[in-house]
N, C-alpha and C positions, 0 to 999 in steps of 0.2 A: 421507419429511418434508418439510413445505414451511415457510414462513417463520413460519406460525401456530403450529408446534409450538415453538417456540422463542420464542415470545410477541412479538415484534417485529410492533409497531400498524401497519405501512405495506408495503402488498404491492406488489410491482413490476409496472409497466405492461407492455406488451407491447414487446418488445425487437427486433420483425422488422425496421422501418426500421434500427435501430443498424449498417447494413451498407453496402457501397459497390455502386454501380451496376455495377462488371464484375465483382462475385461473380453477380449475376443474368444477367449477359451468358454466365458460363463454365457456369452451370446450364442456361442456354438451348440451348446447343449441344451441352453433353454430353446432354442428352436427345434432341436430334434426331439425335446420334451414336449413340447405346445405351450409349454409356459411364456415365452419373449414377450407375448401380446398382454400379460398380466398385469393391470393397474396397479402403479406401483408410486412408492413416494419415499424420497432419498432429503436427508437433510445435512448441513454440513454445520458441524460444532467444535468445540475445542472445550475438553475434559478442564484444562485447566489452564491460567496465564502463566507466561514465563517466569520462573523466580523474580519474584520482586515487584512484578509489575501489579498497578492496580486497576487499569483498563485497558481494553483491547481495541484496535481502531479498524473497521470496515474498507478494506483498500482492495481496489482490482475487479469490483463489480464491471466499471465500465469493459476493461478488458476481456472478461468473463463474457458478457453480451456478443463482443467479437467473435470471442473463438468458438462461440457456439452457433454464432451465425455462419462461421467458414468451415463449419466440419463438415468436410465433403469428402467422399472416396473417388478420386479421380482414376484414371485408367493406371496410370504409374502407380499408383497408392496400390490397386488390386491386381496388378502384375507381379509389384514387390510381396505383395502377402501371398499371392498362387505361389509364387515361385519358392518362398521359405516355407512353406507347408503352414502356414500359423492358421490359416481356416480354410474350410472345406468350400466346394463349389456352391453349394445353398446358401451358405452364408455369407459368400463375397455377392452373390447374385443382391442377397437382402442387404447388403451394405454398398452396394451402387446405385440404391434409392436410398439411402439414407437422408433422412432430414427430419430436425429434432422439432415435433410437432405438439409437445407438451407445455407445460406453465412453469414457470421460474416465478418464485418470490422470495424477496431477500430483505435483511434490514439495507435502507436507504444507504448508497456508499458514503464513506465520511463519519458515518454514524459509528458509535464507541459498543462494545458489546465484554459480554464476561462468560464466565464458566457454562455451558450448558445451553446458550443463546443459539437459536437455531438460524445463524446469520444467513443461510441461503437454502429453500426447499425447493426440489426439484421433482416433478410429477408428471408422470407420462406411463407407456409402458415398459417393463422393466428391460428391455432391449434397448429403446433409444435411453433411457436415463444412464444403465449401467456404464456405457463408453465413454459419458462425459466425464468420470469419477477423476481419471488423474489430471486433467487438464485444468479443471474447476480446481481444485487443489492446488494445484504447483503455482496457479496465478495467484489464488485467494492468501495462500500460507507464505509467498514469498513478499504481495505487496502489502499484507496487512501487518509484517513484522518491521517492514521497513516504515510504513507509515506509524506505528506505534513509537518509535526510535524518535522520529523526525518530530510527533508531537511531544515527547518528553524535553526532547531539545529546544523546540521552539517555546513552550512553558518556560525552560529554564533560562530562555535568552531574555525573557520578561520583553517582550514588544521589539527588539533588536533585532534586525533582518538576519536572516538566514542563505546563506549559497550553498548549495548541493553542488560538491566538487569530487565524487568518489567513481567516475568513470572509469579513472585507471586503476581501481580496486577490484573490480568485479568483472564478468563476462560482458561483451560490448552490448549484448539485448539486454541483460539483467539492469544494465545499467541506464537503458532508456526506461523502463519498466520503474527502478528506483527514483530517478528523479520526479517522475508522474507521481508517486506515492509519497515523496519526500513534500509534496508540493502540498498536496490532500493533507499532508501533517502539520502544515505552517511555514513551509520553507517558503522563500521569498522569489528567488530564482534559481538558475541552473546553470553550470558550464558546460554540460553535454549539448552539442549542436543537433544533436539527433532528435532530444528529448523537445528541444523547442521546436524541430521543424515537424516532429509527430503531433506534438499536445500544446504545440502555442505557447507553452511554458517560457517566459522570460529569460533568456540568456544574458549571462556577463562572462568578462575574462581579465584576465591582469597580465602579467607576465611571469618567468620562471626566470631562476637564477641563470640560467644557459644563456638568457639575451645578456644578462649582465657581464657573464663570462666570456662572450663574444666580442665585447669592445676593449680597448685598450684601458679606458677608465670609465669607473661607474659614472663619473660625470658626461662621458660621451651617450652610455645605454641610456640614460636619463634625457639627455637632450632628444637622440632621436625618436625615444618614447612620444615626448611631449609636441616635438614638430609633427608626427605623425596623427598622433590621436588628440592632442590640446591638452589644456591645463587641466581640465576635469581627469584625467586619467588616474589610475591607482598606479605608485611607483612601489617595488619592493624593495626593502630598506635594510636586512640582514643578510645579504651577500659577505659583506667584508666587514665594519666596524656602522654598527648602528645610528650612533651619533654623528658619526661624520656622514653618511648616508642621508639622514634626514637634513642635515645642514644642508649637501649638495641638492638635494631635490627641491627644498623652498629656493634656494639658489636660481636655479634652472626655472621654477615652474611659477615663480613667485607664490604668493600668501594665496593665490586663488587656486593652488595644487587641488584636485579631489581628494584622494585619500593616500596613505602609506599603507602598505601592507608588511607585517610582521609573521613570520613563519619558523622562527625557531626560538629556542632559551626560555627564562623565564617569564611567561608572557606576564603575566599581573606586575612583576616591576618591571619589565620592559615598557608595557603600555604605559605606566604611570611617568614613567622618563622621557618617553617621546612626545605624550602630550603636553606636559610640560616644556620641552624644546620647540613643538611645534607653537605652544601660546606665546614663548619668548620670541620666536621670530617671525611673529605676525601672523601666523596661519592656522587662528584660530577658527577656523570654520574646515580644514582640512580634517577628514575623519581616519579614523585607525580602523583596519581590517586585519583581524588574527585568523591564523588558520595553524595546522601543526596537529592532527591526530586528536582533535578535539570529539568529546562525547559532552553528554548530557553532564555530568560532574564536572568535567572540567568548565564548560559553560558557565554552571553555577557558580563557581569557585570565582569566574571573573565577573560577577554580578556587581562589583564595588569598583572595577576598573574602568578607564575611561577607554571604552572598547564601542565601537559605534556598529561592528558588522561583526558575523562567524563564519568561516568557510570551513566546511566540515565534508570528509570524504570516507575514510576508510568504515570508523564507527558506525555511520549512517546506512552504509551499502551492505553492512552486516547485520544489520539489525540490532547494535549496539550490543553484541554479545549473545544474541538470540534470534539467528538467522531464519527462522521459521514460526508460525503462530501455533503450530501443531494440530491443526484442524483435521478432522476426517470427515468422511462421505459414508453414512451410513443409512441402508434400507430400514425405515423405521415402520413403515404400513404397506402394505399389499393387498390386492382385492381378493376376498375369499372364493372368487369363481372367475370365470372367464368373461363375463357379460360385464359392457361398458358399465352399468349399473350396478354390479355387483358390490357392497359392502364392504369398506375397508377393516382390515384386521392389524391390530399395532402388532409388531415384532421387535423383537430387541435380542441383541447377544448376551448369553449370561456368562460370565468371566471373572476370574480369580485376576489382581494383580491391576486391578482400577480402570480395566477397558470396559465394564459395563455400561451400557447405553439404557437411554429411556424409548419403550415405543410409543409409537400413535403420532399421526400427524400433529404438528401445534403450533402455535399462535404465540406470540410473545408482546408483552407490553410494559413501560416503565411506571413504575409507582410513584407519586410525588408526596413530599411531605407538606404541611400546612405552610410552610415558608415558598413552595416552589420548586424545591430540591430534590433531586434524584434520592430514592431510600431503597428501592430495591427493584431487581429484575424479575418479570413473572413470567412463567413458562409455563404453558398449560394443553390442554387437549380438551375436546369438545366447546361448549359455550363458552364465551369471552363474559365474566361479569359485565355486570352495567358501569360499576365504576371504574373500568379500565378500557371503555369500549373505545372512548377518544387519544386514547395512550397506547395505541397499538405499534407495533414497530413495522411488521413485514408492510412492502408494499410489491405489487406486482410487476415485473420486470421482463417478463415474457409471456404471452396469451398467445395459445395455439399454435404455437412456433415463431410468433411473429414480436421483435423487441417493441417493447412499448414504453420504455424508461429511460432512453439513454439521453444523459446530462451534460452540460458544458463543465469543464473541470474546477471553473470558480465556483460553481455554486456548490459542488463537493466541498469544495476547499472551505467555503462558509459555513456549511453543514457541518462540518467536523469541530469548529472552531463554537459554534452556538452549543453543541453536545458537549463538549468538554467542560464548557462555562456551564451546565447544567447540572453538575457532579457535584456532590460536596468536596469542599478546599483541599481536603486529605488526598484526592485524588492525583492531586500532581505533587507531590512529595515525591523526594527521591530516596528517601528511607526507605528501606525493604517492607513489604508488607502485604495483606492477603488483599482480593480485590476489594475496592470501594463499596461495592455494592454485593450485596447477597444474591442469590438465584433461587426464587421460591418457586416450586412446583406445584401445580393445581391439575388435578388428575380429573377427567371426564370421558367420555364416550369420544372413541376415534375420530369421529368426524368422518364424512365422505364428501 
């Protein structure tokens, strides 16, 4: 299945240069040494969650699959590498025929993860796997960070809808990925039309202060918007005096006005005043949308306010203070010989400073307590214990170079909601704390 099968209107261009120079350096040396074909296993994981986070969210998997599928070295790319002296002729010839032909396993997109969780496992020859490090990490680190922030915000919102509005606060392409990740994390809509076009995410829009300032009177601006968009539109009421704007908005649109938006001031106080005023004017069904640099803490502080929806921008697209998930891509096992059936040998870096890793090709399962609530993330090598056999987390994403697990985004979004609901209640607390589940390691044979 390719992107056209899901009726996505934009294909992904070649991703071959979304890589680091050192990956081609390693490839060239491995080809020269005769070890590039050695069977290898790489895993993506994080050693720790961002400070204060209780769980992580796997996001970006669908984009990774697109990126792997489109990792091709065309003539222009090869010419660039040759002219810059990045790789020798033998390596360039190898790259000209590059197609990832291995297997990829991973946590299903939308699933939660914890320190040490093998969120993605890439298997194949050393040469074909090592090239994918940067593109996989750049996607997973960015999207997982945004999805985690979105999940915390949607939890804090308590069922009230969230609008992603961060396109003006990040790179134009990152904004599209951020909108996708936010939707996975629980946001209902985006203001970014490119995200709506690419991923079929519902889009919404109101108006800016510039539209009000364009007109001689605030009333004229409201009238123009209502005449064009109908009474169900959302009017921005804090350009001048909020109380006067609310009165004018109801006079123009009538009690059937769709919503008003508040973008400044003490949102808790203003929201209560606006709600009272709307009710007194007979606009009891008119909703209140608040914006203005919201994060999960500000959203939680408005839980008791008469707010119907939140618009979030800067804090969302920057991961609410944690713009990366700090995932790494490490070789954890490699064949002891050149043959395809050579047994795997666990390998791991030994280092001080907290950068150690656990060798071996791993599985992961989530153990539940007697009430069906998750109580531990179990990560192991070798045989899977019988009691965890039906709780395994990794699914096959790519088999023999072919994508086998591409999914609609709504399926991913629903999966995240279910995964979060299966965690202990403390997972959604905004107070600082450690990961809500401990990671337990079960060591066995490396597996092949």
